[in-house]
Rosetta silent file (secondary structure, phi, psi, omega in degrees, C-alpha in Angstrom):
SEQUENCE: MNEYKTEKIKELIAQRIKELKGETSYTNIAKKCNIYPGKISNVANNKTDCQLSSLIEIATGLRVHPKHIFEIMFDFEDYYANLDGISKNKNSKRK
SCORE:     score description
SCORE:     0.000 S_00000001
   1 L     0.000  138.092 -179.727   21.798    1.927  -24.892 S_00000001
   2 L   -76.189  143.730 -178.772   20.622    1.722  -21.300 S_00000001
   3 L  -115.148  124.410  175.676   17.423   -0.134  -20.603 S_00000001
   4 L   -79.377  141.382 -174.183   14.986    0.946  -17.921 S_00000001
   5 L  -116.501   31.334 -178.376   13.497   -1.990  -16.035 S_00000001
   6 H   -57.009  -44.545 -178.567   10.442   -0.361  -14.475 S_00000001
   7 H   -63.616  -41.219  178.835    8.073   -2.995  -15.866 S_00000001
   8 H   -63.391  -42.670  179.152   10.235   -5.837  -14.554 S_00000001
   9 H   -63.632  -41.654  176.641   10.388   -4.226  -11.106 S_00000001
  10 H   -60.220  -42.274  178.033    6.592   -3.785  -11.126 S_00000001
  11 H   -60.433  -43.132 -179.645    6.187   -7.479  -11.993 S_00000001
  12 H   -65.700  -37.925  177.594    8.444   -8.455   -9.099 S_00000001
  13 H   -67.052  -41.157  177.285    6.515   -6.242   -6.671 S_00000001
  14 H   -60.683  -44.001  177.686    3.230   -7.766   -7.887 S_00000001
  15 H   -61.857  -39.479 -179.535    4.674  -11.248   -7.325 S_00000001
  16 H   -64.157  -41.225  177.632    5.828  -10.204   -3.862 S_00000001
  17 H   -60.521  -42.275  178.169    2.325   -9.037   -2.937 S_00000001
  18 H   -63.235  -39.184  177.635    0.985  -12.426   -4.034 S_00000001
  19 H   -62.263  -46.367 -179.505    3.626  -14.158   -1.893 S_00000001
  20 H   -66.400  -34.119 -179.697    2.690  -12.078    1.136 S_00000001
  21 H   -65.938  -41.310 -176.795   -1.011  -12.626    0.444 S_00000001
  22 L    59.180 -132.375 -178.247   -0.721  -16.403    0.419 S_00000001
  23 L   -88.940   -1.229 -179.544   -4.155  -18.014    0.581 S_00000001
  24 L   -66.641  134.632  179.752   -5.839  -14.907    2.035 S_00000001
  25 L   -74.478  155.599  176.637   -8.605  -13.595   -0.217 S_00000001
  26 H   -62.475  -33.296  178.614   -8.498  -10.085   -1.617 S_00000001
  27 H   -63.346  -44.086  179.401  -11.809   -9.471    0.164 S_00000001
  28 H   -67.496  -35.299  175.852  -10.317  -10.342    3.549 S_00000001
  29 H   -65.426  -44.209 -178.243   -7.305   -8.110    2.901 S_00000001
  30 H   -62.751  -30.899  178.738   -9.620   -5.270    1.844 S_00000001
  31 L   -65.048  -19.813 -176.755  -11.597   -5.597    5.084 S_00000001
  32 L  -101.745    6.437 -179.113   -8.429   -4.631    6.965 S_00000001
  33 L  -151.054 -173.696 -175.416   -7.599   -1.519    4.927 S_00000001
  34 L  -109.443   58.340  179.834   -9.040    1.307    2.870 S_00000001
  35 L  -153.136  146.874 -176.916   -8.878   -0.182   -0.632 S_00000001
  36 L   -77.206  150.398  179.097  -11.239   -2.323   -2.708 S_00000001
  37 H   -56.581  -39.431 -179.905  -10.540   -6.020   -3.362 S_00000001
  38 H   -62.152  -38.057  178.287  -10.515   -5.428   -7.132 S_00000001
  39 H   -67.804  -41.613  177.977   -7.794   -2.818   -6.819 S_00000001
  40 H   -60.877  -44.495  178.725   -5.684   -5.142   -4.670 S_00000001
  41 H   -60.655  -44.802  179.654   -6.144   -7.871   -7.277 S_00000001
  42 H   -61.791  -39.334  178.428   -5.170   -5.521  -10.110 S_00000001
  43 H   -68.686  -45.544 -178.048   -1.993   -4.493   -8.295 S_00000001
  44 H   -66.804  -22.792  178.420   -1.113   -8.096   -7.393 S_00000001
  45 L  -103.430   12.015  177.590   -1.652   -9.138  -11.013 S_00000001
  46 L    54.140   40.047  179.291    0.306   -6.163  -12.379 S_00000001
  47 L   -97.750   -4.627 -177.500   -2.724   -4.875  -14.275 S_00000001
  48 L  -149.792  151.104  167.813   -2.463   -1.325  -13.003 S_00000001
  49 L   -82.692  147.895 -179.785   -0.005    1.293  -11.913 S_00000001
  50 L  -136.163  162.510  177.797   -0.724    2.399   -8.405 S_00000001
  51 L   -82.853  159.815  176.937    0.093    5.196   -6.035 S_00000001
  52 H   -56.845  -37.325  179.842    2.310    4.798   -3.023 S_00000001
  53 H   -61.442  -34.494  177.143   -0.770    5.255   -0.836 S_00000001
  54 H   -66.776  -40.738  177.995   -2.302    2.140   -2.421 S_00000001
  55 H   -65.408  -36.324  176.880    0.804    0.094   -1.608 S_00000001
  56 H   -65.697  -42.096  177.764    0.666    1.371    1.973 S_00000001
  57 H   -63.005  -42.438  178.480   -3.004    0.352    2.196 S_00000001
  58 H   -62.237  -43.669  177.186   -2.202   -3.098    0.797 S_00000001
  59 H   -59.942  -40.747  177.610    0.587   -3.486    3.362 S_00000001
  60 H   -61.278  -46.367  178.904   -1.893   -2.471    6.061 S_00000001
  61 H   -62.860  -33.303  178.288   -4.375   -5.067    4.828 S_00000001
  62 H   -82.589  -12.275 -176.778   -1.640   -7.697    4.804 S_00000001
  63 L    60.871   44.636  175.144   -0.488   -6.513    8.251 S_00000001
  64 L  -127.288  158.260  173.298    3.112   -6.154    7.106 S_00000001
  65 L   -66.071  137.502 -179.166    5.517   -3.225    7.109 S_00000001
  66 H   -53.282  -29.239 -179.109    5.354   -1.550    3.668 S_00000001
  67 H   -61.480  -25.852 -179.249    9.072   -2.212    3.152 S_00000001
  68 H   -67.128  -26.082  176.741    8.290   -5.939    2.871 S_00000001
  69 H   -65.757  -29.513 -176.802    6.417   -5.302   -0.370 S_00000001
  70 H   -94.758    5.061  177.882    9.663   -4.011   -1.873 S_00000001
  71 L   -81.332   84.425 -176.438   11.812   -6.946   -0.754 S_00000001
  72 L  -119.155  157.857  177.900   12.305   -8.341   -4.243 S_00000001
  73 L   -85.228   89.632 -179.674   15.086  -10.277   -5.938 S_00000001
  74 L  -150.901  129.688 -178.312   16.519   -7.546   -8.148 S_00000001
  75 L   -86.020   88.735 -178.403   20.094   -6.295   -8.286 S_00000001
  76 H   -66.278  -35.493  178.984   19.564   -2.545   -8.047 S_00000001
  77 H   -60.153  -47.484  178.875   23.307   -1.832   -7.762 S_00000001
  78 H   -64.311  -42.037  179.084   23.990   -3.575  -11.067 S_00000001
  79 H   -59.427  -48.288 -179.327   20.955   -1.924  -12.644 S_00000001
  80 H   -67.508  -38.335  177.205   22.066    1.565  -11.595 S_00000001
  81 H   -61.741  -40.716  178.435   25.659    0.898  -12.657 S_00000001
  82 H   -64.386  -43.761  179.028   24.363   -0.179  -16.057 S_00000001
  83 H   -62.863  -34.514 -178.860   22.217    2.933  -16.374 S_00000001
  84 L   -87.143   -1.820  179.098   25.201    5.102  -15.445 S_00000001
  85 L    72.794   28.553 -178.292   27.498    3.263  -17.861 S_00000001
  86 E  -109.429  133.435  174.368   29.761    2.039  -15.079 S_00000001
  87 L   -75.151  121.171 -176.591   31.287   -1.417  -14.985 S_00000001
  88 L   -62.538  -39.568 -176.692   30.308   -2.835  -11.599 S_00000001
  89 L   -76.401  -38.832 -175.184   33.420   -5.038  -11.348 S_00000001
  90 L   -99.148  -12.162 -179.924   36.010   -2.557  -12.583 S_00000001
  91 L    55.741   33.864  177.785   34.310    0.625  -11.371 S_00000001
  92 L  -125.484  161.559 -179.193   35.317    2.353  -14.624 S_00000001
  93 E   -67.991  142.391  174.595   33.348    3.948  -17.438 S_00000001
  94 L   -78.598  154.401  177.590   32.227    1.712  -20.305 S_00000001
  95 L   -95.612    0.000    0.000   33.280    2.548  -23.822 S_00000001
């Protein structure tokens, strides 16, 4: 059975936000965008699902391109091949 990894991907994105944040406080990030510090904290600690607009606001507050939030260590090709039942190495259907 194929396993969806949405929660794992969310955890990795939350970790990435923390990496980009560094020592900057959530309050200082919030001052540079249109989102409350508590919401930024909840996203960075993977306590909430958020809308794309929230991630864009967080990127704005961090002063990074939004794509940097999604630069995570996750093998999407392998993940999609697994979901589709395709062997990545042999490029053939699994039995």
